[in-house]
PDB file of N, CA, C and O in Angstrom:
ATOM      1  N   MET A   1     187.491-137.622 -92.217  1.00  0.00           N
ATOM      2  CA  MET A   1     187.758-136.438 -93.012  1.00  0.00           C
ATOM      3  C   MET A   1     187.942-135.209 -92.129  1.00  0.00           C
ATOM      4  O   MET A   1     188.817-134.380 -92.380  1.00  0.00           O
ATOM      5  N   SER A   2     187.112-135.098 -91.095  1.00  0.00           N
ATOM      6  CA  SER A   2     187.170-133.936 -90.224  1.00  0.00           C
ATOM      7  C   SER A   2     188.480-133.900 -89.440  1.00  0.00           C
ATOM      8  O   SER A   2     189.031-132.825 -89.203  1.00  0.00           O
ATOM      9  N   ASP A   3     188.977-135.065 -89.040  1.00  0.00           N
ATOM     10  CA  ASP A   3     190.239-135.105 -88.305  1.00  0.00           C
ATOM     11  C   ASP A   3     191.392-134.624 -89.168  1.00  0.00           C
ATOM     12  O   ASP A   3     192.275-133.912 -88.689  1.00  0.00           O
ATOM     13  N   ARG A   4     191.392-135.006 -90.429  1.00  0.00           N
ATOM     14  CA  ARG A   4     192.453-134.560 -91.328  1.00  0.00           C
ATOM     15  C   ARG A   4     192.370-133.058 -91.569  1.00  0.00           C
ATOM     16  O   ARG A   4     193.395-132.378 -91.619  1.00  0.00           O
ATOM     17  N   ALA A   5     191.157-132.539 -91.718  1.00  0.00           N
ATOM     18  CA  ALA A   5     190.989-131.100 -91.927  1.00  0.00           C
ATOM     19  C   ALA A   5     191.430-130.327 -90.690  1.00  0.00           C
ATOM     20  O   ALA A   5     192.097-129.298 -90.800  1.00  0.00           O
ATOM     21  N   THR A   6     191.055-130.826 -89.513  1.00  0.00           N
ATOM     22  CA  THR A   6     191.455-130.169 -88.268  1.00  0.00           C
ATOM     23  C   THR A   6     192.962-130.196 -88.105  1.00  0.00           C
ATOM     24  O   THR A   6     193.561-129.202 -87.693  1.00  0.00           O
ATOM     25  N   ARG A   7     193.572-131.307 -88.418  1.00  0.00           N
ATOM     26  CA  ARG A   7     195.029-131.404 -88.311  1.00  0.00           C
ATOM     27  C   ARG A   7     195.711-130.471 -89.304  1.00  0.00           C
ATOM     28  O   ARG A   7     196.717-129.845 -88.969  1.00  0.00           O
ATOM     29  N   PHE A   8     195.181-130.368 -90.514  1.00  0.00           N
ATOM     30  CA  PHE A   8     195.765-129.488 -91.527  1.00  0.00           C
ATOM     31  C   PHE A   8     195.604-128.016 -91.149  1.00  0.00           C
ATOM     32  O   PHE A   8     196.541-127.231 -91.299  1.00  0.00           O
ATOM     33  N   LEU A   9     194.421-127.639 -90.660  1.00  0.00           N
ATOM     34  CA  LEU A   9     194.132-126.239 -90.351  1.00  0.00           C
ATOM     35  C   LEU A   9     194.677-125.810 -88.993  1.00  0.00           C
ATOM     36  O   LEU A   9     194.875-124.617 -88.761  1.00  0.00           O
ATOM     37  N   GLY A  10     194.923-126.753 -88.098  1.00  0.00           N
ATOM     38  CA  GLY A  10     195.434-126.411 -86.776  1.00  0.00           C
ATOM     39  C   GLY A  10     194.337-126.152 -85.769  1.00  0.00           C
ATOM     40  O   GLY A  10     194.630-125.913 -84.598  1.00  0.00           O
ATOM     41  N   ASP A  11     193.095-126.191 -86.183  1.00  0.00           N
ATOM     42  CA  ASP A  11     191.945-125.990 -85.316  1.00  0.00           C
ATOM     43  C   ASP A  11     190.726-126.472 -86.090  1.00  0.00           C
ATOM     44  O   ASP A  11     190.847-126.892 -87.240  1.00  0.00           O
ATOM     45  N   THR A  12     189.572-126.414 -85.474  1.00  0.00           N
ATOM     46  CA  THR A  12     188.371-126.833 -86.182  1.00  0.00           C
ATOM     47  C   THR A  12     188.084-125.859 -87.328  1.00  0.00           C
ATOM     48  O   THR A  12     188.396-124.672 -87.226  1.00  0.00           O
ATOM     49  N   PRO A  13     187.492-126.358 -88.416  1.00  0.00           N
ATOM     50  CA  PRO A  13     187.234-125.486 -89.567  1.00  0.00           C
ATOM     51  C   PRO A  13     186.398-124.255 -89.217  1.00  0.00           C
ATOM     52  O   PRO A  13     186.653-123.177 -89.753  1.00  0.00           O
ATOM     53  N   GLY A  14     185.427-124.384 -88.349  1.00  0.00           N
ATOM     54  CA  GLY A  14     184.593-123.240 -87.966  1.00  0.00           C
ATOM     55  C   GLY A  14     185.398-122.159 -87.260  1.00  0.00           C
ATOM     56  O   GLY A  14     185.261-120.974 -87.564  1.00  0.00           O
ATOM     57  N   ARG A  15     186.238-122.574 -86.316  1.00  0.00           N
ATOM     58  CA  ARG A  15     187.059-121.600 -85.592  1.00  0.00           C
ATOM     59  C   ARG A  15     188.062-120.927 -86.516  1.00  0.00           C
ATOM     60  O   ARG A  15     188.334-119.734 -86.380  1.00  0.00           O
ATOM     61  N   VAL A  16     188.613-121.687 -87.456  1.00  0.00           N
ATOM     62  CA  VAL A  16     189.571-121.120 -88.404  1.00  0.00           C
ATOM     63  C   VAL A  16     188.881-120.083 -89.280  1.00  0.00           C
ATOM     64  O   VAL A  16     189.454-119.031 -89.560  1.00  0.00           O
ATOM     65  N   ILE A  17     187.668-120.366 -89.712  1.00  0.00           N
ATOM     66  CA  ILE A  17     186.928-119.405 -90.540  1.00  0.00           C
ATOM     67  C   ILE A  17     186.665-118.122 -89.762  1.00  0.00           C
ATOM     68  O   ILE A  17     186.819-117.028 -90.306  1.00  0.00           O
ATOM     69  N   VAL A  18     186.267-118.244 -88.486  1.00  0.00           N
ATOM     70  CA  VAL A  18     186.016-117.061 -87.665  1.00  0.00           C
ATOM     71  C   VAL A  18     187.305-116.256 -87.486  1.00  0.00           C
ATOM     72  O   VAL A  18     187.282-115.030 -87.595  1.00  0.00           O
ATOM     73  N   LYS A  19     188.419-116.921 -87.216  1.00  0.00           N
ATOM     74  CA  LYS A  19     189.707-116.230 -87.055  1.00  0.00           C
ATOM     75  C   LYS A  19     190.099-115.513 -88.340  1.00  0.00           C
ATOM     76  O   LYS A  19     190.544-114.365 -88.303  1.00  0.00           O
ATOM     77  N   LEU A  20     189.934-116.188 -89.479  1.00  0.00           N
ATOM     78  CA  LEU A  20     190.284-115.567 -90.760  1.00  0.00           C
ATOM     79  C   LEU A  20     189.411-114.353 -91.046  1.00  0.00           C
ATOM     80  O   LEU A  20     189.899-113.360 -91.585  1.00  0.00           O
ATOM     81  N   ILE A  21     188.138-114.414 -90.697  1.00  0.00           N
ATOM     82  CA  ILE A  21     187.248-113.269 -90.902  1.00  0.00           C
ATOM     83  C   ILE A  21     187.703-112.096 -90.045  1.00  0.00           C
ATOM     84  O   ILE A  21     187.766-110.965 -90.525  1.00  0.00           O
ATOM     85  N   LEU A  22     188.020-112.356 -88.779  1.00  0.00           N
ATOM     86  CA  LEU A  22     188.452-111.278 -87.887  1.00  0.00           C
ATOM     87  C   LEU A  22     189.775-110.656 -88.343  1.00  0.00           C
ATOM     88  O   LEU A  22     189.914-109.433 -88.355  1.00  0.00           O
ATOM     89  N   VAL A  23     190.734-111.487 -88.714  1.00  0.00           N
ATOM     90  CA  VAL A  23     192.025-110.960 -89.183  1.00  0.00           C
ATOM     91  C   VAL A  23     191.837-110.200 -90.486  1.00  0.00           C
ATOM     92  O   VAL A  23     192.459-109.156 -90.683  1.00  0.00           O
ATOM     93  N   SER A  24     190.996-110.700 -91.377  1.00  0.00           N
ATOM     94  CA  SER A  24     190.736-110.003 -92.635  1.00  0.00           C
ATOM     95  C   SER A  24     190.105-108.640 -92.382  1.00  0.00           C
ATOM     96  O   SER A  24     190.428-107.670 -93.068  1.00  0.00           O
ATOM     97  N   LEU A  25     189.217-108.562 -91.411  1.00  0.00           N
ATOM     98  CA  LEU A  25     188.591-107.288 -91.072  1.00  0.00           C
ATOM     99  C   LEU A  25     189.619-106.292 -90.549  1.00  0.00           C
ATOM    100  O   LEU A  25     189.621-105.132 -90.961  1.00  0.00           O
ATOM    101  N   VAL A  26     190.494-106.736 -89.642  1.00  0.00           N
ATOM    102  CA  VAL A  26     191.519-105.850 -89.082  1.00  0.00           C
ATOM    103  C   VAL A  26     192.475-105.382 -90.179  1.00  0.00           C
ATOM    104  O   VAL A  26     192.793-104.195 -90.262  1.00  0.00           O
ATOM    105  N   VAL A  27     192.928-106.303 -91.013  1.00  0.00           N
ATOM    106  CA  VAL A  27     193.846-105.937 -92.097  1.00  0.00           C
ATOM    107  C   VAL A  27     193.160-104.983 -93.073  1.00  0.00           C
ATOM    108  O   VAL A  27     193.781-104.039 -93.561  1.00  0.00           O
ATOM    109  N   GLY A  28     191.887-105.226 -93.355  1.00  0.00           N
ATOM    110  CA  GLY A  28     191.151-104.330 -94.248  1.00  0.00           C
ATOM    111  C   GLY A  28     191.030-102.925 -93.686  1.00  0.00           C
ATOM    112  O   GLY A  28     191.162-101.949 -94.424  1.00  0.00           O
ATOM    113  N   VAL A  29     190.778-102.810 -92.377  1.00  0.00           N
ATOM    114  CA  VAL A  29     190.680-101.492 -91.747  1.00  0.00           C
ATOM    115  C   VAL A  29     192.025-100.776 -91.798  1.00  0.00           C
ATOM    116  O   VAL A  29     192.084 -99.587 -92.110  1.00  0.00           O
ATOM    117  N   VAL A  30     193.111-101.496 -91.492  1.00  0.00           N
ATOM    118  CA  VAL A  30     194.444-100.887 -91.523  1.00  0.00           C
ATOM    119  C   VAL A  30     194.800-100.449 -92.938  1.00  0.00           C
ATOM    120  O   VAL A  30     195.312 -99.348 -93.139  1.00  0.00           O
ATOM    121  N   MET A  31     194.533-101.307 -93.920  1.00  0.00           N
ATOM    122  CA  MET A  31     194.851-100.954 -95.302  1.00  0.00           C
ATOM    123  C   MET A  31     194.033 -99.758 -95.764  1.00  0.00           C
ATOM    124  O   MET A  31     194.536 -98.905 -96.496  1.00  0.00           O
ATOM    125  N   HIS A  32     192.777 -99.691 -95.342  1.00  0.00           N
ATOM    126  CA  HIS A  32     191.938 -98.543 -95.707  1.00  0.00           C
ATOM    127  C   HIS A  32     192.448 -97.266 -95.029  1.00  0.00           C
ATOM    128  O   HIS A  32     192.423 -96.192 -95.629  1.00  0.00           O
ATOM    129  N   ALA A  33     192.908 -97.387 -93.786  1.00  0.00           N
ATOM    130  CA  ALA A  33     193.409 -96.216 -93.063  1.00  0.00           C
ATOM    131  C   ALA A  33     194.645 -95.636 -93.738  1.00  0.00           C
ATOM    132  O   ALA A  33     194.817 -94.418 -93.784  1.00  0.00           O
ATOM    133  N   PHE A  34     195.511 -96.510 -94.266  1.00  0.00           N
ATOM    134  CA  PHE A  34     196.717 -96.054 -94.947  1.00  0.00           C
ATOM    135  C   PHE A  34     196.509 -95.855 -96.448  1.00  0.00           C
ATOM    136  O   PHE A  34     197.437 -95.489 -97.170  1.00  0.00           O
ATOM    137  N   ASN A  35     195.271 -96.102 -96.911  1.00  0.00           N
ATOM    138  CA  ASN A  35     194.926 -95.951 -98.319  1.00  0.00           C
ATOM    139  C   ASN A  35     195.790 -96.860 -99.203  1.00  0.00           C
ATOM    140  O   ASN A  35     196.277 -96.443-100.254  1.00  0.00           O
ATOM    141  N   TRP A  36     195.966 -98.091 -98.764  1.00  0.00           N
ATOM    142  CA  TRP A  36     196.724 -99.089 -99.515  1.00  0.00           C
ATOM    143  C   TRP A  36     195.771-100.018-100.244  1.00  0.00           C
ATOM    144  O   TRP A  36     194.641-100.248 -99.814  1.00  0.00           O
ATOM    145  N   THR A  37     196.256-100.543-101.358  1.00  0.00           N
ATOM    146  CA  THR A  37     195.536-101.595-102.073  1.00  0.00           C
ATOM    147  C   THR A  37     196.496-102.765-102.235  1.00  0.00           C
ATOM    148  O   THR A  37     197.706-102.593-102.091  1.00  0.00           O
ATOM    149  N   PRO A  38     195.976-103.950-102.533  1.00  0.00           N
ATOM    150  CA  PRO A  38     196.888-105.074-102.776  1.00  0.00           C
ATOM    151  C   PRO A  38     197.876-104.780-103.910  1.00  0.00           C
ATOM    152  O   PRO A  38     199.016-105.244-103.880  1.00  0.00           O
ATOM    153  N   TYR A  39     197.437-104.015-104.900  1.00  0.00           N
ATOM    154  CA  TYR A  39     198.350-103.658-105.993  1.00  0.00           C
ATOM    155  C   TYR A  39     199.486-102.764-105.505  1.00  0.00           C
ATOM    156  O   TYR A  39     200.617-102.886-105.976  1.00  0.00           O
ATOM    157  N   ASP A  40     199.193-101.868-104.564  1.00  0.00           N
ATOM    158  CA  ASP A  40     200.246-101.017-103.998  1.00  0.00           C
ATOM    159  C   ASP A  40     201.331-101.864-103.346  1.00  0.00           C
ATOM    160  O   ASP A  40     202.521-101.589-103.502  1.00  0.00           O
ATOM    161  N   ILE A  41     200.918-102.886-102.621  1.00  0.00           N
ATOM    162  CA  ILE A  41     201.886-103.758-101.954  1.00  0.00           C
ATOM    163  C   ILE A  41     202.741-104.485-102.983  1.00  0.00           C
ATOM    164  O   ILE A  41     203.961-104.562-102.837  1.00  0.00           O
ATOM    165  N   LEU A  42     202.105-105.020-104.024  1.00  0.00           N
ATOM    166  CA  LEU A  42     202.861-105.724-105.069  1.00  0.00           C
ATOM    167  C   LEU A  42     203.814-104.786-105.795  1.00  0.00           C
ATOM    168  O   LEU A  42     204.952-105.160-106.078  1.00  0.00           O
ATOM    169  N   TRP A  43     203.362-103.563-106.103  1.00  0.00           N
ATOM    170  CA  TRP A  43     204.228-102.605-106.790  1.00  0.00           C
ATOM    171  C   TRP A  43     205.395-102.176-105.910  1.00  0.00           C
ATOM    172  O   TRP A  43     206.501-101.970-106.410  1.00  0.00           O
ATOM    173  N   ASN A  44     205.163-102.037-104.597  1.00  0.00           N
ATOM    174  CA  ASN A  44     206.251-101.672-103.692  1.00  0.00           C
ATOM    175  C   ASN A  44     207.294-102.770-103.594  1.00  0.00           C
ATOM    176  O   ASN A  44     208.488-102.484-103.517  1.00  0.00           O
ATOM    177  N   ILE A  45     206.862-104.011-103.595  1.00  0.00           N
ATOM    178  CA  ILE A  45     207.813-105.127-103.594  1.00  0.00           C
ATOM    179  C   ILE A  45     208.625-105.112-104.885  1.00  0.00           C
ATOM    180  O   ILE A  45     209.844-105.287-104.864  1.00  0.00           O
ATOM    181  N   ARG A  46     207.939-104.902-106.013  1.00  0.00           N
ATOM    182  CA  ARG A  46     208.633-104.833-107.303  1.00  0.00           C
ATOM    183  C   ARG A  46     209.622-103.679-107.326  1.00  0.00           C
ATOM    184  O   ARG A  46     210.756-103.840-107.777  1.00  0.00           O
ATOM    185  N   ASP A  47     209.196-102.507-106.838  1.00  0.00           N
ATOM    186  CA  ASP A  47     210.082-101.337-106.811  1.00  0.00           C
ATOM    187  C   ASP A  47     211.293-101.561-105.924  1.00  0.00           C
ATOM    188  O   ASP A  47     212.386-101.085-106.230  1.00  0.00           O
ATOM    189  N   PHE A  48     211.105-102.287-104.821  1.00  0.00           N
ATOM    190  CA  PHE A  48     212.230-102.605-103.938  1.00  0.00           C
ATOM    191  C   PHE A  48     213.315-103.357-104.688  1.00  0.00           C
ATOM    192  O   PHE A  48     214.493-103.013-104.588  1.00  0.00           O
ATOM    193  N   PHE A  49     212.930-104.378-105.436  1.00  0.00           N
ATOM    194  CA  PHE A  49     213.923-105.157-106.177  1.00  0.00           C
ATOM    195  C   PHE A  49     214.517-104.371-107.342  1.00  0.00           C
ATOM    196  O   PHE A  49     215.690-104.544-107.673  1.00  0.00           O
ATOM    197  N   VAL A  50     213.726-103.519-107.959  1.00  0.00           N
ATOM    198  CA  VAL A  50     214.251-102.675-109.042  1.00  0.00           C
ATOM    199  C   VAL A  50     215.283-101.702-108.489  1.00  0.00           C
ATOM    200  O   VAL A  50     216.319-101.480-109.117  1.00  0.00           O
ATOM    201  N   ARG A  51     215.013-101.111-107.308  1.00  0.00           N
ATOM    202  CA  ARG A  51     215.980-100.193-106.697  1.00  0.00           C
ATOM    203  C   ARG A  51     217.279-100.905-106.342  1.00  0.00           C
ATOM    204  O   ARG A  51     218.361-100.350-106.529  1.00  0.00           O
ATOM    205  N   ILE A  52     217.181-102.126-105.833  1.00  0.00           N
ATOM    206  CA  ILE A  52     218.401-102.887-105.534  1.00  0.00           C
ATOM    207  C   ILE A  52     219.175-103.142-106.825  1.00  0.00           C
ATOM    208  O   ILE A  52     220.399-103.010-106.852  1.00  0.00           O
ATOM    209  N   TRP A  53     218.475-103.502-107.883  1.00  0.00           N
ATOM    210  CA  TRP A  53     219.131-103.749-109.164  1.00  0.00           C
ATOM    211  C   TRP A  53     219.798-102.472-109.687  1.00  0.00           C
ATOM    212  O   TRP A  53     220.921-102.513-110.190  1.00  0.00           O
ATOM    213  N   ASN A  54     219.105-101.349-109.566  1.00  0.00           N
ATOM    214  CA  ASN A  54     219.639-100.087-110.076  1.00  0.00           C
ATOM    215  C   ASN A  54     220.809 -99.565-109.242  1.00  0.00           C
ATOM    216  O   ASN A  54     221.648 -98.829-109.760  1.00  0.00           O
ATOM    217  N   MET A  55     220.879 -99.924-107.991  1.00  0.00           N
ATOM    218  CA  MET A  55     221.993 -99.484-107.151  1.00  0.00           C
ATOM    219  C   MET A  55     223.259-100.282-107.451  1.00  0.00           C
ATOM    220  O   MET A  55     224.301-100.053-106.835  1.00  0.00           O
ATOM    221  N   GLY A  56     223.172-101.198-108.376  1.00  0.00           N
ATOM    222  CA  GLY A  56     224.348-101.972-108.742  1.00  0.00           C
ATOM    223  C   GLY A  56     224.776-102.940-107.647  1.00  0.00           C
ATOM    224  O   GLY A  56     225.960-103.247-107.503  1.00  0.00           O
ATOM    225  N   PHE A  57     223.826-103.405-106.896  1.00  0.00           N
ATOM    226  CA  PHE A  57     224.061-104.372-105.829  1.00  0.00           C
ATOM    227  C   PHE A  57     224.975-103.839-104.734  1.00  0.00           C
ATOM    228  O   PHE A  57     225.556-104.617-103.978  1.00  0.00           O
ATOM    229  N   SER A  58     225.108-102.514-104.641  1.00  0.00           N
ATOM    230  CA  SER A  58     225.930-101.955-103.573  1.00  0.00           C
ATOM    231  C   SER A  58     225.308-102.231-102.206  1.00  0.00           C
ATOM    232  O   SER A  58     226.019-102.337-101.207  1.00  0.00           O
ATOM    233  N   ALA A  59     223.997-102.346-102.164  1.00  0.00           N
ATOM    234  CA  ALA A  59     223.341-102.669-100.898  1.00  0.00           C
ATOM    235  C   ALA A  59     223.736-104.069-100.432  1.00  0.00           C
ATOM    236  O   ALA A  59     223.944-104.295 -99.240  1.00  0.00           O
ATOM    237  N   LEU A  60     223.838-104.996-101.365  1.00  0.00           N
ATOM    238  CA  LEU A  60     224.247-106.353-101.003  1.00  0.00           C
ATOM    239  C   LEU A  60     225.706-106.371-100.553  1.00  0.00           C
ATOM    240  O   LEU A  60     226.076-107.147 -99.672  1.00  0.00           O
ATOM    241  N   SER A  61     226.521-105.532-101.148  1.00  0.00           N
ATOM    242  CA  SER A  61     227.920-105.429-100.746  1.00  0.00           C
ATOM    243  C   SER A  61     228.020-104.899 -99.326  1.00  0.00           C
ATOM    244  O   SER A  61     228.813-105.398 -98.527  1.00  0.00           O
ATOM    245  N   ARG A  62     227.213-103.883 -99.008  1.00  0.00           N
ATOM    246  CA  ARG A  62     227.208-103.353 -97.643  1.00  0.00           C
ATOM    247  C   ARG A  62     226.712-104.397 -96.658  1.00  0.00           C
ATOM    248  O   ARG A  62     227.215-104.487 -95.538  1.00  0.00           O
ATOM    249  N   PHE A  63     225.731-105.185 -97.067  1.00  0.00           N
ATOM    250  CA  PHE A  63     225.221-106.264 -96.219  1.00  0.00           C
ATOM    251  C   PHE A  63     226.336-107.253 -95.902  1.00  0.00           C
ATOM    252  O   PHE A  63     226.485-107.671 -94.754  1.00  0.00           O
ATOM    253  N   ALA A  64     227.116-107.630 -96.904  1.00  0.00           N
ATOM    254  CA  ALA A  64     228.232-108.561 -96.691  1.00  0.00           C
ATOM    255  C   ALA A  64     229.288-107.937 -95.775  1.00  0.00           C
ATOM    256  O   ALA A  64     229.858-108.629 -94.931  1.00  0.00           O
ATOM    257  N   ASP A  65     229.553-106.642 -95.933  1.00  0.00           N
ATOM    258  CA  ASP A  65     230.507-105.966 -95.054  1.00  0.00           C
ATOM    259  C   ASP A  65     230.051-106.004 -93.605  1.00  0.00           C
ATOM    260  O   ASP A  65     230.842-106.296 -92.708  1.00  0.00           O
ATOM    261  N   TYR A  66     228.778-105.710 -93.373  1.00  0.00           N
ATOM    262  CA  TYR A  66     228.238-105.747 -92.014  1.00  0.00           C
ATOM    263  C   TYR A  66     228.283-107.160 -91.449  1.00  0.00           C
ATOM    264  O   TYR A  66     228.576-107.355 -90.270  1.00  0.00           O
ATOM    265  N   LEU A  67     227.994-108.140 -92.289  1.00  0.00           N
ATOM    266  CA  LEU A  67     228.024-109.530 -91.854  1.00  0.00           C
ATOM    267  C   LEU A  67     229.426-109.935 -91.422  1.00  0.00           C
ATOM    268  O   LEU A  67     229.594-110.549 -90.368  1.00  0.00           O
ATOM    269  N   LEU A  68     230.421-109.604 -92.210  1.00  0.00           N
ATOM    270  CA  LEU A  68     231.800-109.957 -91.867  1.00  0.00           C
ATOM    271  C   LEU A  68     232.285-109.193 -90.636  1.00  0.00           C
ATOM    272  O   LEU A  68     233.007-109.746 -89.807  1.00  0.00           O
ATOM    273  N   LEU A  69     231.893-107.935 -90.516  1.00  0.00           N
ATOM    274  CA  LEU A  69     232.271-107.142 -89.359  1.00  0.00           C
ATOM    275  C   LEU A  69     231.686-107.740 -88.079  1.00  0.00           C
ATOM    276  O   LEU A  69     232.386-107.858 -87.074  1.00  0.00           O
ATOM    277  N   GLY A  70     230.438-108.107 -88.112  1.00  0.00           N
ATOM    278  CA  GLY A  70     229.801-108.730 -86.954  1.00  0.00           C
ATOM    279  C   GLY A  70     230.378-110.102 -86.655  1.00  0.00           C
ATOM    280  O   GLY A  70     230.557-110.457 -85.490  1.00  0.00           O
ATOM    281  N   ALA A  71     230.673-110.878 -87.690  1.00  0.00           N
ATOM    282  CA  ALA A  71     231.225-112.215 -87.494  1.00  0.00           C
ATOM    283  C   ALA A  71     232.605-112.162 -86.868  1.00  0.00           C
ATOM    284  O   ALA A  71     233.000-113.090 -86.162  1.00  0.00           O
ATOM    285  N   ALA A  72     233.346-111.084 -87.116  1.00  0.00           N
ATOM    286  CA  ALA A  72     234.680-110.942 -86.528  1.00  0.00           C
ATOM    287  C   ALA A  72     234.603-110.849 -85.006  1.00  0.00           C
ATOM    288  O   ALA A  72     235.581-111.148 -84.321  1.00  0.00           O
ATOM    289  N   VAL A  73     233.455-110.441 -84.470  1.00  0.00           N
ATOM    290  CA  VAL A  73     233.276-110.364 -83.022  1.00  0.00           C
ATOM    291  C   VAL A  73     232.505-111.577 -82.509  1.00  0.00           C
ATOM    292  O   VAL A  73     232.863-112.143 -81.476  1.00  0.00           O
ATOM    293  N   VAL A  74     231.476-111.973 -83.201  1.00  0.00           N
ATOM    294  CA  VAL A  74     230.579-113.018 -82.718  1.00  0.00           C
ATOM    295  C   VAL A  74     231.239-114.395 -82.718  1.00  0.00           C
ATOM    296  O   VAL A  74     231.104-115.129 -81.739  1.00  0.00           O
ATOM    297  N   ILE A  75     231.939-114.762 -83.773  1.00  0.00           N
ATOM    298  CA  ILE A  75     232.518-116.098 -83.872  1.00  0.00           C
ATOM    299  C   ILE A  75     233.567-116.329 -82.772  1.00  0.00           C
ATOM    300  O   ILE A  75     233.489-117.350 -82.090  1.00  0.00           O
ATOM    301  N   PRO A  76     234.537-115.436 -82.567  1.00  0.00           N
ATOM    302  CA  PRO A  76     235.474-115.672 -81.462  1.00  0.00           C
ATOM    303  C   PRO A  76     234.781-115.691 -80.098  1.00  0.00           C
ATOM    304  O   PRO A  76     235.163-116.479 -79.233  1.00  0.00           O
ATOM    305  N   ALA A  77     233.780-114.849 -79.889  1.00  0.00           N
ATOM    306  CA  ALA A  77     233.051-114.856 -78.623  1.00  0.00           C
ATOM    307  C   ALA A  77     232.326-116.182 -78.434  1.00  0.00           C
ATOM    308  O   ALA A  77     232.303-116.726 -77.329  1.00  0.00           O
ATOM    309  N   PHE A  78     231.741-116.699 -79.494  1.00  0.00           N
ATOM    310  CA  PHE A  78     231.060-117.986 -79.428  1.00  0.00           C
ATOM    311  C   PHE A  78     232.034-119.100 -79.067  1.00  0.00           C
ATOM    312  O   PHE A  78     231.747-119.926 -78.200  1.00  0.00           O
ATOM    313  N   ILE A  79     233.186-119.120 -79.732  1.00  0.00           N
ATOM    314  CA  ILE A  79     234.183-120.158 -79.453  1.00  0.00           C
ATOM    315  C   ILE A  79     234.679-120.043 -78.016  1.00  0.00           C
ATOM    316  O   ILE A  79     234.828-121.054 -77.331  1.00  0.00           O
ATOM    317  N   LEU A  80     234.934-118.831 -77.558  1.00  0.00           N
ATOM    318  CA  LEU A  80     235.388-118.616 -76.187  1.00  0.00           C
ATOM    319  C   LEU A  80     234.337-119.098 -75.181  1.00  0.00           C
ATOM    320  O   LEU A  80     234.676-119.765 -74.203  1.00  0.00           O
ATOM    321  N   LEU A  81     233.090-118.769 -75.413  1.00  0.00           N
ATOM    322  CA  LEU A  81     232.031-119.226 -74.506  1.00  0.00           C
ATOM    323  C   LEU A  81     231.889-120.736 -74.520  1.00  0.00           C
ATOM    324  O   LEU A  81     231.642-121.342 -73.477  1.00  0.00           O
ATOM    325  N   ARG A  82     232.040-121.352 -75.677  1.00  0.00           N
ATOM    326  CA  ARG A  82     231.975-122.823 -75.755  1.00  0.00           C
ATOM    327  C   ARG A  82     233.120-123.457 -74.976  1.00  0.00           C
ATOM    328  O   ARG A  82     232.924-124.468 -74.302  1.00  0.00           O
ATOM    329  N   ILE A  83     234.315-122.871 -75.062  1.00  0.00           N
ATOM    330  CA  ILE A  83     235.466-123.406 -74.344  1.00  0.00           C
ATOM    331  C   ILE A  83     235.262-123.239 -72.832  1.00  0.00           C
ATOM    332  O   ILE A  83     235.556-124.156 -72.066  1.00  0.00           O
ATOM    333  N   ILE A  84     234.764-122.079 -72.401  1.00  0.00           N
ATOM    334  CA  ILE A  84     234.550-121.832 -70.991  1.00  0.00           C
ATOM    335  C   ILE A  84     233.482-122.771 -70.428  1.00  0.00           C
ATOM    336  O   ILE A  84     233.629-123.253 -69.305  1.00  0.00           O
ATOM    337  N   ASN A  85     232.430-123.037 -71.166  1.00  0.00           N
ATOM    338  CA  ASN A  85     231.335-123.879 -70.678  1.00  0.00           C
ATOM    339  C   ASN A  85     231.517-125.362 -70.983  1.00  0.00           C
ATOM    340  O   ASN A  85     230.613-126.159 -70.730  1.00  0.00           O
ATOM    341  N   TYR A  86     232.660-125.736 -71.517  1.00  0.00           N
ATOM    342  CA  TYR A  86     232.902-127.143 -71.868  1.00  0.00           C
ATOM    343  C   TYR A  86     233.010-127.962 -70.583  1.00  0.00           C
ATOM    344  O   TYR A  86     233.778-127.628 -69.681  1.00  0.00           O
ATOM    345  N   LYS A  87     232.232-129.034 -70.515  1.00  0.00           N
ATOM    346  CA  LYS A  87     232.242-129.898 -69.347  1.00  0.00           C
ATOM    347  C   LYS A  87     232.967-131.192 -69.692  1.00  0.00           C
ATOM    348  O   LYS A  87     232.687-131.834 -70.704  1.00  0.00           O
ATOM    349  N   LYS A  88     233.895-131.552 -68.835  1.00  0.00           N
ATOM    350  CA  LYS A  88     234.656-132.790 -69.081  1.00  0.00           C
ATOM    351  C   LYS A  88     233.984-133.970 -68.447  1.00  0.00           C
ATOM    352  O   LYS A  88     234.480-135.092 -68.549  1.00  0.00           O
TER     353      LYS A  88
END
């Protein structure tokens, strides 16, 4: 049983508990310093998606424009580098 738990957790259960306590303490201090609560984080995620919806997906359109603009340079450069490094 212990081997399966160690394999699942990536370390011994005791060490994982200590790591989780330390990370929880650091995250708690940071959240307290910024005066954040878990609800604030959830509401900000919700507001992010509401803003994207309200913008009429123009942000997604700009994302696609940037993607195509970058691909116009990256794809030919990739093909050129593959041709140059091709070993017969």
